[in-house]
C-alpha positions in Angstrom: 11.6 15.0 -65.4 13.8 12.8 -67.4 17.6 12.5 -66.7 20.4 10.2 -68.0 23.0 9.3 -65.3 26.7 8.4 -66.4 29.2 7.0 -63.7 32.1 9.1 -64.7 36.1 8.8 -64.0 36.0 12.9 -65.5 33.8 14.9 -67.5 33.7 18.8 -68.4 31.4 20.9 -70.8 32.8 24.0 -72.4 30.9 26.3 -74.1 32.3 28.5 -76.9 36.1 26.7 -75.8 35.6 28.0 -72.4 35.6 24.9 -69.6 31.9 26.0 -67.9 32.1 22.8 -65.9 34.1 20.0 -64.7 34.4 17.6 -62.4 36.5 14.4 -61.4 35.3 11.2 -60.4 31.2 11.2 -59.5 28.5 11.2 -62.2 27.4 13.2 -65.4 23.6 14.1 -65.5 21.7 15.4 -68.5 18.9 16.6 -67.2 15.5 17.3 -69.5 12.8 19.4 -68.4 8.9 18.2 -69.4 5.6 20.6 -69.2 4.5 19.9 -66.3 7.2 19.3 -64.0 7.9 20.8 -60.9 10.4 21.6 -57.6 8.5 18.0 -56.8 10.3 16.4 -60.0 13.6 17.6 -59.4 13.5 17.0 -55.2 13.0 13.5 -56.4 15.5 13.0 -59.3 18.2 14.8 -57.1 17.9 12.1 -54.1 17.5 9.3 -56.3 20.7 10.3 -58.4 22.9 11.4 -54.8 21.4 7.9 -53.7 21.8 5.7 -56.4 24.2 2.5 -55.9 26.6 2.2 -58.7 29.9 2.6 -57.2 31.6 -0.4 -56.1 32.4 -1.1 -53.1 35.5 -2.9 -51.8 34.3 -6.3 -53.1 33.3 -4.6 -56.5 29.7 -5.0 -56.4 28.6 -1.6 -57.3 26.8 -0.8 -53.3 27.5 2.7 -53.0 26.1 6.3 -53.9 28.1 9.5 -55.5 27.3 10.6 -51.9 29.3 7.9 -50.1 32.1 8.0 -52.0 32.7 11.7 -52.3 32.0 12.1 -55.7 30.9 15.3 -57.8 28.0 16.2 -60.2 28.0 17.8 -63.4 24.5 18.5 -64.7 23.6 19.4 -68.2 20.7 20.6 -69.3 19.1 18.9 -72.5 15.9 19.6 -73.8 16.7 16.5 -76.7 15.7 14.1 -73.9 12.5 14.9 -74.1 12.4 13.7 -78.1 9.4 11.3 -79.2 10.8 10.1 -82.3 7.6 7.5 -82.9 6.9 9.3 -85.9 8.6 10.2 -89.1 12.2 10.9 -89.0 12.2 14.6 -87.5 12.1 14.0 -83.9 9.1 16.1 -81.8 10.0 18.2 -78.9 6.3 19.1 -78.0 6.9 17.4 -74.5 9.9 19.6 -73.7 8.9 22.4 -71.0 9.5 26.1 -72.5 12.9 27.5 -71.6 11.9 30.0 -68.8 10.5 27.1 -67.2 13.1 24.5 -67.7 15.7 26.9 -67.0 13.9 27.5 -63.5 13.5 23.5 -62.8 17.2 23.1 -64.1 18.6 25.3 -61.5 16.2 24.0 -58.7 17.7 20.7 -59.2 21.0 22.0 -59.3 20.3 23.6 -56.1 18.8 19.7 -54.7 21.7 18.3 -55.6 24.4 20.4 -53.2 21.7 20.3 -50.2 22.0 16.5 -50.6 25.5 17.3 -49.9 27.5 17.1 -53.6 29.6 19.4 -55.5 27.9 20.1 -58.6 29.3 21.7 -62.0 26.9 22.9 -64.9 26.6 23.5 -68.1 25.1 26.8 -69.3 21.4 27.1 -70.4 20.3 26.7 -73.7 24.3 26.9 -75.4 25.8 24.8 -77.2 27.8 22.6 -75.3 30.5 20.1 -75.8 30.2 17.8 -73.2 33.6 15.2 -73.1 33.6 12.8 -70.2 35.4 9.0 -69.4 32.2 6.7 -68.8 33.7 4.6 -66.1 32.1 0.8 -66.2 30.6 1.7 -68.6 27.5 2.5 -66.5 24.0 4.4 -67.8 20.7 4.6 -65.8 17.9 6.5 -67.5 15.7 7.5 -64.7 12.3 9.5 -65.1 10.3 11.6 -61.9 7.1 9.9 -63.8 5.9 8.2 -67.0 5.9 10.8 -69.6 4.5 9.6 -73.0 
């Protein structure tokens, strides 16, 4: 499972002009589910993201987590994070999980984020989405639950 985590001042995702999810200060998480991923991968990433110290403390040092700051999470499914573009010009998505399996783990990930005490909004699985946000820093972190390829 792969996640791109961005510290944001605000973020929202829309589908066909309607807002599906929005947050104020917190993290925007793009989540890609790979073949062979399990609930353990979702738990690992949910715990890692909830405790990731990427928010400033009183001294301006990134020493606080989204959970400690009372922030929120916006989780957006994104199978393109599993793209392998090492050969040719067209990315291969052969490492991405099938739709049904990916949706199940995406929803399980959000459940585990909420169990960490974090409000969690989401996009719409397999929909064409428009995501807008204000990256704060900018701070962008790439996380993998395991070495994929």
